[in-house]
C-alpha positions in Angstrom: 0.0 0.0 0.0 1.3 3.4 -0.9 1.5 6.0 1.9 1.1 9.7 1.9 4.2 11.6 0.7 6.2 13.3 3.4 6.7 17.0 2.7 10.3 17.8 3.6 10.4 21.2 1.9 9.9 23.1 5.3 13.0 21.3 6.6 15.0 22.0 3.5 14.1 25.6 3.7 15.0 25.7 7.4 18.4 24.1 6.8 19.1 26.6 4.0 18.1 29.6 6.1 19.6 28.6 9.4 22.8 26.9 8.3 25.6 26.9 5.7 25.0 23.3 4.8 24.4 22.7 1.1 20.8 21.7 0.5 18.5 21.9 -2.5 16.0 24.5 -1.3 14.0 26.5 -3.9 11.5 29.3 -3.4 8.8 26.8 -2.5 10.9 25.4 0.3 11.5 28.9 1.6 7.7 29.6 1.6 6.9 26.3 3.3 9.5 27.0 6.0 7.8 30.3 6.8 4.5 28.5 7.2 5.8 25.6 9.4 7.5 27.0 12.6 8.0 23.4 13.7 10.9 23.2 11.2 13.0 25.5 13.5 13.6 23.0 16.3 13.9 20.2 13.8 16.9 22.0 12.3 18.2 22.4 15.8 18.7 18.7 16.2 20.8 18.6 13.1 23.0 21.6 14.1 23.3 20.4 17.6 24.3 16.8 16.6 27.1 18.1 14.4 28.3 20.7 16.9 28.3 18.0 19.7 30.7 15.6 17.8 33.8 17.1 19.4 32.6 16.2 22.9 32.6 12.5 21.8 36.2 12.7 20.4 38.0 15.2 22.6 38.3 16.3 26.3 38.5 19.7 28.0 39.5 22.8 26.2 40.3 21.1 22.9 36.7 19.8 22.8 35.3 23.3 23.5 37.5 24.9 20.8 36.4 22.2 18.3 32.8 22.8 19.2 33.1 26.5 18.5 34.8 25.8 15.1 32.0 23.3 14.3 29.4 25.9 15.1 31.2 28.4 12.9 31.4 25.9 10.0 27.8 24.9 10.3 25.9 28.1 11.1 28.4 30.9 10.4 28.0 34.3 12.0 24.9 35.6 10.2 22.7 35.6 13.3 25.3 37.6 15.2 24.3 40.5 13.0 21.0 40.6 15.0 22.9 40.8 18.2 25.0 43.7 16.8 22.0 45.6 15.5 20.0 45.2 18.7 23.0 46.1 20.7 23.3 49.4 18.9 19.5 50.0 19.2 19.5 49.2 22.9 22.3 51.8 23.4 20.0 54.5 22.0 17.6 56.1 24.5 15.2 57.8 22.1 12.7 55.4 20.7 12.4 57.1 17.3 16.2 56.9 16.9 16.3 53.1 17.3 14.7 52.4 13.9 17.3 54.7 12.3 20.1 52.8 14.1 18.8 49.4 12.9 19.0 50.6 9.3 22.4 52.1 9.7 25.3 50.0 8.5 27.8 51.7 10.8 28.9 49.5 13.7 28.5 51.3 17.0 29.8 50.8 20.5 26.6 48.9 21.5 27.1 46.4 18.7 30.7 45.8 19.6 29.9 45.3 23.3 26.9 43.0 22.6 28.8 40.8 20.1 31.9 40.6 22.3 29.8 39.6 25.3 27.9 36.9 23.5 31.1 35.4 22.1 32.8 35.5 25.5 29.8 33.9 27.1 29.7 31.2 24.4 33.4 30.4 24.9 33.0 30.2 28.7 29.9 28.1 28.3 31.7 25.7 25.9 34.5 25.3 28.4 32.1 24.5 31.2 30.3 21.9 29.1 33.6 20.3 28.1 34.2 19.5 31.8 31.1 17.3 32.0 30.9 13.6 31.1 30.8 13.2 27.3 27.1 12.0 27.2 26.0 14.8 29.4 27.9 17.4 27.3 26.4 16.0 24.1 22.9 16.1 25.5 23.2 19.6 26.7 24.7 20.9 23.4 22.0 19.3 21.3 19.2 20.5 23.8 20.6 24.0 23.8 20.5 24.2 20.0 17.0 22.8 19.9 16.0 25.3 22.5 17.6 28.2 20.6 15.6 27.3 17.5 12.5 26.8 19.6 13.0 30.3 20.7 13.0 31.5 17.1 9.7 29.6 16.5 8.3 31.3 19.7 9.1 34.7 18.2 7.4 33.7 15.0 4.3 32.5 16.8 4.0 35.2 19.5 5.6 38.2 17.9 4.2 41.0 15.7 6.4 42.4 13.0 7.5 46.0 13.3 7.5 46.4 9.5 7.2 44.4 6.3 10.6 42.6 6.2 12.2 39.3 7.2 10.5 39.1 10.5 7.1 39.7 8.9 7.7 36.7 6.6 7.5 34.5 9.6 5.0 36.3 11.9 2.3 36.7 9.3 2.3 33.0 8.6 2.1 32.0 12.3 -0.1 32.4 15.3 0.1 31.4 19.0 -1.7 28.1 18.5 0.9 27.0 16.0 3.5 27.0 18.8 2.2 23.5 19.7 4.0 22.1 16.7 7.5 23.4 17.7 7.0 22.4 21.3 6.1 18.8 20.2 9.2 18.6 18.0 11.4 19.9 20.8 10.0 17.5 23.4 12.3 14.6 22.9 15.3 16.9 23.5 14.4 17.4 27.2 15.4 13.8 28.0 18.8 13.8 26.3 20.6 14.1 29.7 18.2 11.8 31.6 17.9 11.2 34.5 19.3 14.8 35.0 17.0 17.6 34.1 19.9 19.4 32.5 18.6 19.0 28.9 15.1 20.3 30.0 16.6 23.5 31.3 18.7 23.9 28.2 15.7 23.6 26.0 13.6 26.0 28.0 16.2 28.7 27.8 15.4 29.5 24.2 11.7 30.2 24.6 12.4 32.1 27.8 14.8 34.4 25.9 12.2 34.7 23.1 9.4 35.8 25.4 11.6 38.5 27.0 12.9 39.7 23.6 9.4 39.9 22.1 8.2 42.0 25.1 11.3 44.3 24.8 11.0 44.6 21.0 7.3 45.5 21.3 8.2 48.4 23.7 11.4 49.6 22.1 11.0 48.8 18.4 7.2 48.5 17.9 7.5 44.8 17.2 9.9 42.1 16.1 12.2 42.0 13.1 14.8 39.7 11.6 17.4 41.0 14.1 15.2 39.8 17.0 15.2 36.3 15.5 18.9 36.2 15.2 19.6 37.6 18.7 17.2 35.1 20.2 19.0 32.2 18.5 22.4 33.4 19.8 21.3 34.3 23.3 19.1 31.1 23.6 22.1 28.9 22.8 24.3 30.6 25.3 21.8 30.6 28.1 20.9 27.0 27.3 24.5 25.9 27.8 24.8 27.6 31.1 21.4 26.4 32.5 22.3 22.9 31.3 25.6 22.9 33.2 24.1 24.4 36.3 21.2 21.9 36.3 23.7 19.0 35.8 25.8 20.3 38.7 22.9 20.9 41.1 20.6 17.9 40.4 
């Protein structure tokens, strides 16, 4: 008996958008990715699995360094642009000036500080994870990546775009009820460090960051944009690593 065909186009579109991996993703795949927020955490499993490989092969600081290189190779630095832009916007006190700063290609002090802080936190988080048993480290890394992408899906489902741009391409196709799909996809990741709740905390970091960022963006920017998606991804990953390590240590 023939079964129903599985539509993998949202996943292909997500891989093409969120990573540097070579995939065959056309315009239809991009549109389907916008319509299926569950593809965000699905891609997180792939990115997390690749980034976690060094913790199987190496120990200590070499594992942390290889993890950072793996992340750079797989996802690049595109989402750090969101951290930089929001860093500059946050440094501006006048609300009407923030939109001008977001469009300005000049890198300000706020951008430099924000990006430097995120990179430093990521390095320290990677070193902390590398000191854990290999299976725990792998579970936390994958869970943090799934959580970061779940955070992006949360922005898509709960956020309202500030203008017609990249952010709007996701928010206009999603609604709060659709967040059930990404949550279901991310659910298996919470047991990756079982019986420790470390992976659960790592997954929850992403949506927690997303809720906070959506509220801030509504007040400061009049809604979310592509920079918010990128910043949530980077901050969600970092916080996921830290919460995972803390939970592993305490419980």
